[in-house]
C-alpha positions in Angstrom: 5.6 29.8 -8.2 4.2 26.3 -8.9 1.8 27.6 -11.6 4.8 29.2 -13.3 6.9 25.9 -13.1 4.0 24.1 -15.0 3.1 26.7 -17.7 2.3 25.2 -21.0 1.9 28.3 -23.3 -1.4 29.7 -24.7 -4.4 28.9 -22.7 -6.6 28.6 -25.8 -4.1 25.6 -26.9 -5.1 23.6 -23.8 -8.8 23.9 -24.3 -10.8 21.3 -26.4 -14.6 21.3 -26.8 -16.5 18.3 -28.2 -20.1 17.2 -28.3 -21.0 14.6 -25.8 -21.9 11.5 -27.7 -25.2 9.9 -26.4 -25.4 6.2 -25.6 -29.0 5.9 -26.6 -31.5 8.0 -28.6 -33.1 10.7 -26.6 -36.2 12.8 -27.3 -35.7 16.2 -28.9 -36.4 19.2 -27.0 -40.0 19.5 -29.0 -40.9 16.0 -28.3 -40.0 16.5 -24.5 -41.9 19.7 -24.2 -45.0 18.5 -26.1 -45.1 15.4 -24.0 -44.7 17.3 -20.8 -47.3 19.9 -21.5 -49.8 17.2 -22.7 -49.5 15.2 -19.5 -51.8 15.5 -16.5 -50.4 17.2 -14.4 -48.1 19.1 -16.8 -44.3 19.1 -16.3 -41.2 20.3 -18.1 -37.7 19.0 -18.0 -35.4 21.0 -15.6 -32.5 20.6 -18.1 -34.0 23.5 -20.2 -33.3 26.0 -17.4 -29.7 26.1 -18.5 -29.5 28.3 -21.4 -26.9 31.2 -21.1 -29.3 33.4 -19.2 -30.5 30.6 -17.0 -26.8 29.6 -16.1 -26.1 33.0 -15.1 -29.1 33.5 -13.0 -28.4 30.3 -11.2 -24.8 31.7 -10.5 -26.5 34.5 -8.9 -28.8 32.5 -6.9 -25.8 30.7 -5.3 -24.8 34.0 -4.0 -28.0 34.8 -2.1 -28.2 34.6 1.7 -31.1 32.1 1.4 -29.5 29.6 -0.9 -27.4 27.6 1.7 -26.4 24.5 -0.6 -23.7 26.3 -2.6 -21.9 28.0 0.2 -22.2 24.9 2.6 -20.9 22.4 0.1 -18.0 24.8 -1.0 -17.0 25.2 2.6 -17.0 21.6 3.2 -15.2 21.0 -0.1 -12.4 23.4 1.0 -12.1 21.7 4.3 -11.7 18.1 3.0 -9.9 19.0 -0.4 -6.4 18.2 0.5 -7.0 14.7 2.1 -9.4 14.0 -0.6 -6.9 14.7 -3.3 -4.2 12.6 -1.4 -6.7 9.8 -1.2 -7.9 9.7 -4.8 -4.6 10.8 -6.4 -6.3 11.7 -9.8 -4.7 12.0 -13.2 -8.1 13.1 -14.6 -11.0 15.1 -12.8 -14.2 14.5 -14.6 -17.2 16.6 -13.6 -20.7 16.2 -14.5 -22.9 19.4 -14.7 -19.9 21.6 -14.2 -21.4 25.0 -14.8 -18.9 27.5 -14.1 -16.6 25.1 -12.1 -16.3 27.6 -9.3 -16.1 24.9 -6.6 -13.8 22.8 -8.7 -11.1 25.3 -7.9 -11.0 23.9 -4.4 -9.8 20.6 -5.8 -7.5 22.1 -8.4 -5.9 24.1 -5.6 -5.3 21.2 -3.5 -4.0 19.2 -6.5 -1.4 22.1 -7.1 -0.3 22.1 -3.5 0.2 18.5 -3.6 2.2 18.7 -6.8 -0.4 16.8 -9.0 -1.6 18.1 -12.2 -4.6 16.3 -13.6 -6.3 16.9 -16.8 -9.9 18.2 -16.4 -13.0 17.0 -18.2 -16.2 19.1 -17.6 -19.7 18.0 -18.9 -22.3 20.4 -19.3 -25.6 21.1 -21.5 -24.4 24.9 -22.0 -21.5 25.1 -24.4 -21.2 28.8 -23.8 -20.6 28.2 -20.0 -18.2 25.4 -20.8 -16.1 27.6 -23.1 -16.0 30.5 -20.6 -15.1 28.5 -17.5 -12.5 26.7 -19.5 -10.8 30.0 -20.6 -10.9 31.1 -16.9 -9.5 28.0 -15.6 -6.6 27.6 -18.0 -5.8 31.3 -17.3 -5.8 30.7 -13.6 -4.0 27.3 -13.7 -1.3 27.6 -16.5 -0.7 23.7 -16.2 -4.2 22.7 -16.7 -5.6 20.9 -19.8 -9.4 21.0 -20.4 -11.3 18.7 -22.6 -15.0 19.9 -22.4 -17.9 17.8 -23.4 -21.4 19.5 -24.3 -24.5 17.6 -24.0 -27.0 15.7 -22.0 -25.0 13.3 -19.7 -28.4 11.8 -18.7 -28.4 9.9 -22.1 -25.3 8.0 -21.1 -21.5 8.6 -21.1 -19.6 5.6 -22.4 -17.5 8.2 -24.2 -15.8 8.6 -20.8 -14.7 5.0 -20.5 -11.4 5.8 -22.2 -10.2 8.4 -19.5 -6.8 8.3 -17.9 -6.9 6.5 -14.5 -7.0 7.1 -11.6 -10.0 9.4 -12.2 -11.9 11.4 -9.8 -15.6 11.9 -11.0 -17.4 14.6 -9.2 -21.1 15.4 -9.3 -21.7 18.2 -6.9 -24.6 20.7 -6.0 -27.0 17.9 -5.2 -27.9 17.5 -8.7 -28.5 14.0 -7.9 -31.5 15.3 -6.0 -33.1 16.4 -9.5 -33.5 12.9 -10.5 -37.0 11.0 -10.2 -36.7 7.7 -8.4 -36.8 5.7 -11.4 -33.9 7.4 -13.1 -31.7 7.5 -9.9 -30.4 3.9 -10.2 -30.1 4.0 -14.0 -27.9 7.1 -13.7 -25.6 5.8 -10.9 -25.2 2.4 -12.6 -24.5 4.0 -15.9 -21.7 6.0 -14.2 -20.3 3.0 -12.5 -20.0 1.3 -15.8 -17.5 3.7 -17.2 -15.3 3.8 -14.0 -12.1 1.7 -13.7 -10.6 0.1 -10.7 -9.0 2.8 -8.7 -11.3 5.6 -9.7 -13.5 7.5 -7.2 -16.7 9.3 -7.3 -17.4 12.4 -5.1 -21.0 12.9 -4.8 -22.5 16.1 -3.2 -26.1 15.6 -1.7 -28.3 17.9 0.3 -29.6 16.4 3.5 -33.0 16.6 5.2 -33.5 19.7 7.4 -36.1 22.2 8.7 -38.8 23.0 6.2 -38.3 26.7 6.9 -34.8 26.7 5.7 -35.8 24.8 2.6 -38.8 27.2 1.8 -36.5 30.2 2.1 -33.8 28.8 -0.1 -36.1 28.4 -3.2 -38.0 31.5 -2.7 -35.3 34.2 -2.3 -36.3 37.9 -1.5 -34.5 39.2 -4.6 -36.7 37.1 -6.9 -33.8 35.4 -8.6 -35.3 31.9 -8.3 -38.6 33.2 -9.7 -36.7 34.7 -12.8 -34.7 31.4 -13.2 -37.8 29.3 -13.0 -39.8 31.6 -15.5 -36.9 31.7 -17.9 -37.6 28.2 -18.9 -40.5 29.8 -21.0 -38.0 32.1 -22.6 -36.1 29.1 -23.8 -39.1 27.3 -25.2 -40.2 30.5 -27.1 -36.8 30.8 -28.6 -36.2 27.2 -29.5 -39.8 26.1 -30.4 -41.2 29.3 -31.9 -43.5 29.6 -28.8 -45.7 32.6 -27.7 -45.7 31.9 -23.9 -46.6 35.1 -21.9 -43.8 35.1 -19.2 -46.0 37.7 -17.5 -48.8 35.2 -17.3 -46.9 32.7 -15.1 -45.8 32.9 -11.5 -43.2 31.1 -9.4 -44.1 28.4 -6.7 -41.7 26.3 -4.7 -42.9 24.1 -1.8 -41.5 21.3 0.3 -43.3 17.9 -0.1 -42.6 16.3 3.3 -44.0 12.9 2.3 -41.5 12.6 -0.5 -38.6 14.6 1.2 -38.3 17.0 -1.7 -38.8 20.6 -2.9 -41.1 20.9 -5.8 -40.7 23.9 -8.1 -43.6 24.8 -10.4 -44.5 27.8 -12.7 -48.3 28.5 -12.3 -50.7 30.1 -14.8 -52.0 33.4 -13.4 -55.2 33.3 -15.6 -56.8 31.0 -18.2 -54.8 31.3 -21.3 -53.3 29.3 -24.3 -49.8 29.1 -25.7 -48.7 27.8 -29.1 -45.5 26.2 -30.2 -45.2 27.1 -34.0 -42.4 24.5 -34.4 -44.6 21.8 -33.1 -47.8 22.7 -34.5 -49.3 22.5 -31.0 -51.5 24.6 -28.7 -51.7 24.1 -24.9 -54.6 25.4 -22.7 -53.9 26.5 -19.1 -56.5 27.1 -16.5 -56.2 29.8 -14.0 -53.9 28.6 -11.2 -52.8 25.5 -13.1 -49.3 24.4 -12.1 -46.5 23.1 -14.3 -43.7 21.0 -12.5 -40.2 22.3 -13.5 -38.0 20.7 -11.0 -37.7 18.5 -7.9 -34.9 18.7 -5.4 -34.8 15.7 -3.3 -33.3 15.8 0.4 -31.5 12.7 1.6 -30.6 10.9 4.7 -27.0 9.5 4.9 -28.5 6.0 5.0 -30.5 6.5 1.8 -27.4 7.8 0.1 -25.4 4.8 1.1 -28.3 2.5 0.0 -28.4 4.1 -3.4 -24.7 3.8 -4.0 -24.7 0.3 -2.8 -27.3 -0.8 -5.2 -25.4 0.7 -8.1 -22.3 -1.2 -7.0 -20.4 1.5 -5.1 -18.7 1.3 -1.8 -18.6 4.4 0.2 -15.1 5.2 1.2 -15.7 8.2 3.5 -18.8 10.4 4.3 -18.3 14.1 5.2 -21.2 16.2 6.6 -21.5 19.9 7.1 -23.7 21.2 10.0 -26.4 23.9 9.8 -27.8 23.4 7.1 -26.6 20.0 6.8 -25.0 18.7 3.5 -23.1 15.6 2.6 -20.1 14.8 0.5 -19.5 11.0 -0.2 -16.3 9.6 -1.6 -17.1 6.2 -3.2 -15.2 3.5 -5.2 -16.6 1.2 -7.8 -17.0 -2.4 -6.6 -16.2 -5.3 -8.7 -19.0 -6.2 -11.0 -20.9 -9.3 -9.8 
């Protein structure tokens, strides 16, 4: 009945899709791929996983028995959502790396039950996924207005500084774990800079755990993670006129205990070359040569508190889920020094 009370007409009229304006110049895909494949050891940016096919594959991965992060975080979010919404009282919910926004429904349901009707602002690199999820959400929540921003949020988000406060920024899925050390502080400080007094940040992060659980999570029996990993070559072939043989590369994911992170790679099955026509560049791969495609860091609660403190946040509440352990932290921006 509450949804009917706040119906605002045609769902399409409540959706706006804009490009996300970068704060600083970024490298083009061609520059990033050439730079990564020219390095030793070779690497590729994980953001290029997420074309339409990659996004759909990741949604399927989240449903596998082995991939615990999605269901563990979702269950924890469902448990804390009512109290969280009561604490944050958002007029706007801003989600970085929103994907299909499936877990966001936990917060929207809690908002609706509490009689709160915030706007929703999802950010993602895949415009197709943004459009599809916005359509689904506005059909499900007839009161919801969606302003979606398509682009690479790692290049800054000063565009968000004009949001309606109080706002709840959400960054779920332990995506924070994909950042290298030198980028973590920059990202969190940049996010703190666009937040207003009274805003909150909800951060989801995977915690350290048994290595066997981690190995299984990134090597599912159905081979979906392997397909997701290899799909980055399809993206490169399409966008950069490449001739990578997807059959010529395999999937490898291992836990690096010393750095508390899972490292995912594609591995050349034999000696081969690949050309990028749009870049006029050819790359050689030896048999067994790895290309790093993603890191997924695993944190301790103390490490998370330290990272947030260094970026001028104060942790308001810390919620953890047992077996396998996962954390949701609610933080507030501290006044600038």
